[in-house]
C-alpha positions in Angstrom: 0.0 0.0 0.0 2.7 2.5 1.0 4.8 1.8 -2.1 1.7 2.3 -4.4 1.0 5.6 -2.7 4.7 6.7 -3.0 4.8 5.7 -6.6 1.6 7.7 -7.3 3.1 10.7 -5.5 6.3 10.5 -7.5 4.2 10.3 -10.7 2.3 13.4 -9.7 5.4 15.4 -8.9 7.0 14.2 -12.2 4.0 15.4 -14.2 4.1 18.7 -12.4 7.8 19.1 -13.2 7.1 18.1 -16.9 4.4 20.7 -17.1 6.8 23.4 -15.7 9.5 22.3 -18.2 7.1 22.4 -21.2 5.8 25.8 -20.2 9.3 27.1 -19.8 10.3 25.7 -23.2 7.3 27.3 -24.9 7.0 30.7 -23.2 10.5 31.3 -21.6 9.2 31.7 -18.1 7.9 29.6 -15.3 4.1 29.6 -14.8 4.2 31.3 -11.4 2.8 34.6 -10.3 0.2 36.9 -11.8 -0.7 36.2 -15.5 0.7 38.8 -17.9 -2.7 39.5 -19.4 -4.1 40.3 -15.9 -1.3 42.8 -15.1 -2.4 46.3 -14.3 -0.8 48.7 -16.8 -1.1 52.3 -15.6 -1.2 53.7 -19.1 -4.7 55.2 -18.6 -5.7 54.3 -22.1 -9.5 53.9 -22.6 -11.5 52.4 -25.4 -12.7 55.0 -27.8 -16.0 54.3 -29.5 -16.2 55.0 -33.2 -19.4 56.6 -34.3 -20.7 55.5 -37.7 
């Protein structure tokens, strides 16, 4: 029982490490922290509506 649990835990940690490695290979950064698209840019740009 304990060896089965340990093997499953190692498998889960291995998949997590593989996910981090793939994300780093594709995007050049680790998937930690606030997502870039959600970052608050203080450029004060607003959407301008176009009137037809």
